[in-house]
LUMKELUM-765766 format. One record per residue (C-alpha): x, y, z; residue in one letter. Coordinates in steps of 0.5 Angstrom, whole numbers, plus 500, padded with zeros to 3 digits. Layout:
px py pz loba
X Y Z a .
...
//
This chain:
px py pz loba
891 339 440 m .
890 331 442 a .
887 329 435 g .
880 327 439 d .
874 329 436 q .
869 333 440 g .
863 330 444 k .
858 332 439 l .
853 327 440 k .
853 329 448 e .
852 336 446 i .
847 335 441 v .
843 331 446 d .
843 337 451 l .
839 341 446 k .
832 338 448 s .
833 340 455 r .
836 347 454 y .
835 353 449 d .
842 354 445 f .
845 354 438 r .
851 349 437 l .
857 352 433 l .
862 347 431 v .
870 349 430 d .
872 343 425 d .
878 345 423 a .
881 338 422 h .
875 335 421 g .
873 338 415 f .
875 334 409 g .
877 328 413 t .
872 326 417 l .
865 323 415 g .
863 319 409 k .
863 325 404 t .
868 329 408 g .
863 334 411 a .
866 333 418 g .
866 331 425 a .
858 332 425 g .
857 327 419 e .
862 322 422 e .
858 322 429 q .
851 323 425 g .
849 329 428 v .
850 334 422 q .
843 337 422 d .
843 339 429 q .
849 343 428 i .
847 351 427 d .
853 354 426 l .
859 350 422 y .
866 353 422 f .
872 351 418 s .
878 353 415 t .
881 352 408 f .
888 351 411 a .
888 344 413 k .
885 339 408 s .
885 344 402 m .
892 346 403 a .
890 353 402 s .
888 359 406 i .
882 363 409 g .
876 360 412 a .
868 360 412 f .
862 359 417 i .
856 356 415 a .
849 356 418 g .
842 359 417 e .
842 365 412 r .
839 370 417 k .
845 368 422 i .
850 369 416 i .
847 375 414 d .
847 378 421 y .
855 376 422 i .
857 379 415 r .
854 386 417 y .
855 386 424 n .
862 382 426 i .
867 387 428 r .
873 383 424 s .
869 383 418 q .
867 391 417 i .
872 394 412 f .
876 387 411 a .
878 385 405 k .
875 379 401 s .
880 373 399 l .
883 374 392 p .
880 371 387 m .
885 366 385 p .
884 363 392 l .
877 363 391 v .
877 360 385 i .
883 355 387 g .
878 353 394 n .
872 352 389 l .
876 347 385 k .
879 344 392 r .
872 343 394 l .
870 340 387 e .
876 335 388 l .
873 333 395 l .
867 331 392 r .
869 328 386 s .
875 324 389 q .
874 320 395 p .
880 316 394 q .
884 322 397 l .
881 322 403 k .
881 314 403 e .
889 314 402 k .
890 320 407 l .
886 315 413 w .
890 309 410 e .
897 313 411 n .
895 316 418 a .
893 309 421 l .
899 306 418 k .
903 312 422 l .
899 311 428 q .
900 304 428 q .
907 304 427 g .
908 309 433 l .
904 305 438 k .
908 299 436 e .
915 302 437 r .
912 304 444 g .
910 312 443 f .
905 315 447 d .
900 318 442 i .
894 318 446 g .
887 317 444 k .
887 320 437 t .
881 319 433 d .
883 323 427 s .
889 324 422 v .
892 328 427 v .
897 324 430 t .
900 327 437 p .
907 324 440 i .
907 325 447 y .
914 326 450 m .
918 329 456 k .
923 334 456 g .
924 342 456 g .
923 347 451 v .
930 348 450 e .
930 340 448 e .
924 340 444 a .
927 346 440 t .
933 342 439 a .
930 336 437 m .
925 339 432 v .
931 342 429 m .
935 336 428 d .
928 332 425 l .
928 338 420 r .
935 339 418 e .
938 332 419 n .
932 327 418 y .
928 332 413 k .
922 331 417 i .
917 338 419 f .
912 337 425 c .
909 342 430 s .
911 342 437 i .
907 344 443 v .
911 346 449 v .
910 350 456 y .
906 354 457 p .
901 351 452 v .
902 345 456 i .
905 343 463 p .
912 345 464 r .
917 338 462 g .
912 336 457 h .
913 336 449 i .
907 334 444 i .
909 333 437 y .
904 333 432 r .
904 329 426 l .
899 330 420 i .
900 325 414 p .
897 327 407 t .
895 323 402 a .
901 324 398 a .
906 321 403 h .
908 314 401 t .
910 308 405 d .
917 309 405 e .
915 316 407 d .
912 313 413 i .
917 308 415 q .
923 314 414 l .
918 318 419 t .
918 312 424 l .
925 311 424 e .
927 318 425 a .
923 319 431 f .
926 312 434 t .
933 315 433 a .
931 322 436 v .
927 319 442 k .
934 315 443 e .
938 322 443 k .
932 325 448 l .
933 320 453 d .
940 320 453 a .
940 327 454 g .
943 329 447 s .
938 335 446 y .
940 338 453 k .
943 345 452 t .
945 351 457 n .
940 356 459 a .
939 362 454 i .
943 368 457 p .
938 374 459 d .
938 380 454 m .
943 384 459 a .
948 378 458 d .
947 378 451 a .
948 385 450 r .
955 385 453 k .
//
Protein backbone atom coordinates (compact mmCIF):
# COMPACT_ATOMS: atom_id res chain seq x y z
CA UNK A 1 0.00 0.00 0.00
CA UNK A 2 2.83 2.40 0.89
CA UNK A 3 5.21 1.34 -1.88
CA UNK A 4 7.82 -0.06 0.51
CA UNK A 5 9.36 -3.49 -0.02
CA UNK A 6 8.98 -6.30 2.49
CA UNK A 7 11.93 -7.09 4.75
CA UNK A 8 12.85 -10.24 2.86
CA UNK A 9 16.46 -10.41 4.06
CA UNK A 10 15.37 -10.36 7.69
CA UNK A 11 12.69 -12.99 7.07
CA UNK A 12 15.13 -15.24 5.18
CA UNK A 13 17.57 -15.02 8.11
CA UNK A 14 14.90 -16.61 10.31
CA UNK A 15 14.94 -19.74 8.13
CA UNK A 16 18.23 -20.78 9.78
CA UNK A 17 16.40 -20.88 13.14
CA UNK A 18 12.91 -22.02 12.23
CA UNK A 19 11.50 -24.60 9.83
CA UNK A 20 9.13 -22.83 7.45
CA UNK A 21 8.50 -22.10 3.78
CA UNK A 22 8.58 -18.52 2.55
CA UNK A 23 5.85 -17.35 0.18
CA UNK A 24 6.28 -13.88 -1.34
CA UNK A 25 3.40 -11.93 -2.90
CA UNK A 26 5.27 -9.58 -5.23
CA UNK A 27 2.51 -7.99 -7.29
CA UNK A 28 4.28 -4.65 -7.79
CA UNK A 29 7.85 -5.98 -7.72
CA UNK A 30 7.66 -8.45 -10.60
CA UNK A 31 8.95 -6.78 -13.75
CA UNK A 32 10.06 -3.61 -11.94
CA UNK A 33 12.58 -4.66 -9.27
CA UNK A 34 15.89 -6.49 -9.59
CA UNK A 35 18.51 -6.50 -12.33
CA UNK A 36 16.39 -8.65 -14.64
CA UNK A 37 12.99 -7.59 -13.29
CA UNK A 38 12.58 -10.83 -11.35
CA UNK A 39 11.24 -8.92 -8.37
CA UNK A 40 11.92 -7.96 -4.77
CA UNK A 41 13.82 -11.18 -4.04
CA UNK A 42 16.33 -10.44 -6.79
CA UNK A 43 16.51 -6.79 -5.70
CA UNK A 44 17.42 -7.84 -2.15
CA UNK A 45 19.67 -10.74 -3.12
CA UNK A 46 17.54 -13.52 -1.61
CA UNK A 47 15.76 -14.88 -4.69
CA UNK A 48 17.01 -18.45 -4.12
CA UNK A 49 15.62 -18.46 -0.58
CA UNK A 50 12.02 -17.88 -1.70
CA UNK A 51 10.08 -21.15 -1.70
CA UNK A 52 6.86 -19.95 -3.32
CA UNK A 53 6.63 -16.84 -5.46
CA UNK A 54 3.30 -15.25 -6.37
CA UNK A 55 2.67 -12.33 -8.70
CA UNK A 56 0.17 -10.97 -11.17
CA UNK A 57 0.11 -10.15 -14.86
CA UNK A 58 -2.06 -7.10 -14.12
CA UNK A 59 0.70 -4.72 -12.96
CA UNK A 60 3.98 -4.50 -14.89
CA UNK A 61 2.61 -6.62 -17.74
CA UNK A 62 -0.66 -4.66 -18.08
CA UNK A 63 -2.62 -7.85 -18.70
CA UNK A 64 -4.84 -10.14 -16.62
CA UNK A 65 -4.27 -13.26 -14.58
CA UNK A 66 -1.60 -14.33 -12.11
CA UNK A 67 0.91 -17.09 -11.40
CA UNK A 68 2.61 -18.95 -8.59
CA UNK A 69 6.06 -20.53 -8.94
CA UNK A 70 7.97 -23.02 -6.78
CA UNK A 71 9.04 -26.64 -6.51
CA UNK A 72 7.19 -28.85 -8.98
CA UNK A 73 5.80 -31.15 -6.26
CA UNK A 74 4.34 -28.15 -4.41
CA UNK A 75 2.88 -26.62 -7.56
CA UNK A 76 1.39 -29.98 -8.58
CA UNK A 77 -0.18 -30.34 -5.14
CA UNK A 78 -1.67 -26.85 -5.36
CA UNK A 79 -2.94 -27.46 -8.90
CA UNK A 80 -4.91 -30.55 -7.87
CA UNK A 81 -5.97 -29.66 -4.34
CA UNK A 82 -6.53 -25.95 -3.88
CA UNK A 83 -10.25 -25.31 -3.73
CA UNK A 84 -10.33 -22.19 -5.92
CA UNK A 85 -8.68 -24.11 -8.79
CA UNK A 86 -11.00 -27.11 -8.83
CA UNK A 87 -13.37 -26.79 -11.82
CA UNK A 88 -11.84 -23.37 -12.55
CA UNK A 89 -11.23 -22.27 -16.13
CA UNK A 90 -7.77 -21.47 -17.46
CA UNK A 91 -6.89 -18.13 -19.02
CA UNK A 92 -8.12 -17.80 -22.62
CA UNK A 93 -5.40 -18.73 -25.12
CA UNK A 94 -5.07 -15.17 -26.58
CA UNK A 95 -4.23 -13.90 -23.08
CA UNK A 96 -1.73 -16.72 -22.51
CA UNK A 97 0.03 -15.89 -25.79
CA UNK A 98 -0.05 -12.19 -24.91
CA UNK A 99 1.45 -12.84 -21.46
CA UNK A 100 4.22 -14.97 -22.98
CA UNK A 101 5.02 -12.09 -25.34
CA UNK A 102 5.10 -9.67 -22.41
CA UNK A 103 7.53 -11.95 -20.57
CA UNK A 104 9.71 -11.91 -23.67
CA UNK A 105 9.64 -8.10 -23.69
CA UNK A 106 10.63 -7.94 -20.02
CA UNK A 107 13.68 -10.06 -20.82
CA UNK A 108 14.66 -8.51 -24.16
CA UNK A 109 13.94 -4.81 -23.56
CA UNK A 110 15.44 -3.75 -20.21
CA UNK A 111 15.19 -0.13 -21.36
CA UNK A 112 11.47 -0.26 -20.56
CA UNK A 113 12.19 -0.91 -16.87
CA UNK A 114 14.91 1.75 -16.89
CA UNK A 115 12.50 4.31 -18.35
CA UNK A 116 9.85 3.33 -15.79
CA UNK A 117 12.26 4.03 -12.93
CA UNK A 118 13.43 7.26 -14.52
CA UNK A 119 9.83 8.47 -14.64
CA UNK A 120 9.03 7.22 -11.14
CA UNK A 121 12.01 8.98 -9.59
CA UNK A 122 11.22 12.23 -11.41
CA UNK A 123 7.65 12.10 -10.16
CA UNK A 124 8.64 11.24 -6.59
CA UNK A 125 11.33 13.92 -6.44
CA UNK A 126 8.98 16.51 -7.91
CA UNK A 127 6.32 15.71 -5.32
CA UNK A 128 8.79 15.99 -2.45
CA UNK A 129 10.08 19.31 -3.78
CA UNK A 130 6.49 20.61 -3.75
CA UNK A 131 6.04 19.61 -0.13
CA UNK A 132 4.00 16.42 -0.56
CA UNK A 133 4.40 13.52 1.86
CA UNK A 134 5.14 10.32 -0.09
CA UNK A 135 6.35 8.28 2.86
CA UNK A 136 9.24 5.84 2.47
CA UNK A 137 8.45 4.19 -0.84
CA UNK A 138 11.33 2.29 -2.44
CA UNK A 139 9.40 1.10 -5.48
CA UNK A 140 7.65 2.74 -8.43
CA UNK A 141 4.42 2.84 -6.40
CA UNK A 142 4.10 6.47 -5.33
CA UNK A 143 1.71 7.21 -2.44
CA UNK A 144 0.64 10.74 -1.54
CA UNK A 145 -0.61 11.18 2.02
CA UNK A 146 -3.25 13.84 2.69
CA UNK A 147 -5.81 14.71 5.35
CA UNK A 148 -9.54 14.66 4.60
CA UNK A 149 -12.74 12.68 4.66
CA UNK A 150 -14.18 10.12 2.25
CA UNK A 151 -16.44 12.71 0.63
CA UNK A 152 -13.52 15.08 0.06
CA UNK A 153 -11.39 12.30 -1.40
CA UNK A 154 -14.20 11.30 -3.77
CA UNK A 155 -14.74 14.87 -4.97
CA UNK A 156 -11.00 15.41 -5.34
CA UNK A 157 -10.34 12.28 -7.38
CA UNK A 158 -13.27 13.19 -9.64
CA UNK A 159 -11.81 16.66 -10.12
CA UNK A 160 -8.45 15.12 -11.05
CA UNK A 161 -10.09 12.79 -13.55
CA UNK A 162 -12.60 15.14 -15.16
CA UNK A 163 -10.69 18.43 -15.16
CA UNK A 164 -7.02 17.44 -15.13
CA UNK A 165 -7.28 14.11 -17.06
CA UNK A 166 -5.38 12.22 -14.38
CA UNK A 167 -6.52 8.84 -13.08
CA UNK A 168 -5.26 7.52 -9.77
CA UNK A 169 -6.47 5.23 -7.01
CA UNK A 170 -7.59 6.52 -3.62
CA UNK A 171 -7.46 4.71 -0.30
CA UNK A 172 -9.77 5.93 2.46
CA UNK A 173 -11.48 4.82 5.68
CA UNK A 174 -12.03 2.03 6.74
CA UNK A 175 -8.88 0.71 4.99
CA UNK A 176 -6.88 3.49 6.68
CA UNK A 177 -7.78 5.65 9.72
CA UNK A 178 -10.66 8.10 9.40
CA UNK A 179 -9.59 11.56 8.25
CA UNK A 180 -6.69 10.32 6.12
CA UNK A 181 -6.40 9.91 2.34
CA UNK A 182 -3.79 8.05 0.32
CA UNK A 183 -3.48 8.62 -3.41
CA UNK A 184 -1.51 5.95 -5.23
CA UNK A 185 0.23 7.04 -8.41
CA UNK A 186 1.96 4.47 -10.59
CA UNK A 187 3.88 5.94 -13.53
CA UNK A 188 4.65 3.88 -16.63
CA UNK A 189 7.47 3.73 -19.14
CA UNK A 190 5.13 5.37 -21.66
CA UNK A 191 4.75 8.59 -19.69
CA UNK A 192 6.66 11.67 -20.83
CA UNK A 193 8.31 14.51 -18.93
CA UNK A 194 5.31 16.63 -19.94
CA UNK A 195 2.96 14.07 -18.36
CA UNK A 196 4.95 14.20 -15.13
CA UNK A 197 4.96 18.00 -15.07
CA UNK A 198 1.21 18.14 -15.68
CA UNK A 199 0.68 15.64 -12.85
CA UNK A 200 2.76 17.74 -10.44
CA UNK A 201 0.88 20.89 -11.37
CA UNK A 202 -2.49 19.14 -11.04
CA UNK A 203 -1.75 17.83 -7.55
CA UNK A 204 -0.50 21.22 -6.45
CA UNK A 205 -3.78 22.74 -7.65
CA UNK A 206 -6.09 20.17 -6.05
CA UNK A 207 -4.12 20.23 -2.78
CA UNK A 208 -4.78 23.98 -2.59
CA UNK A 209 -8.49 23.30 -3.15
CA UNK A 210 -8.49 20.59 -0.49
CA UNK A 211 -6.82 22.87 2.06
CA UNK A 212 -9.29 25.64 1.22
CA UNK A 213 -12.26 23.35 1.88
CA UNK A 214 -13.46 23.35 -1.73
CA UNK A 215 -14.14 19.60 -1.67
CA UNK A 216 -16.29 19.59 1.45
CA UNK A 217 -19.79 18.32 0.65
CA UNK A 218 -23.01 17.82 2.53
CA UNK A 219 -23.49 14.43 4.14
CA UNK A 220 -25.03 11.81 1.84
CA UNK A 221 -28.73 11.34 2.82
CA UNK A 222 -29.74 7.97 4.17
CA UNK A 223 -31.85 5.62 2.04
CA UNK A 224 -35.12 6.59 3.78
CA UNK A 225 -34.57 10.25 2.88
CA UNK A 226 -33.50 9.30 -0.65
CA UNK A 227 -36.74 7.38 -1.24
CA UNK A 228 -38.77 10.44 -0.25
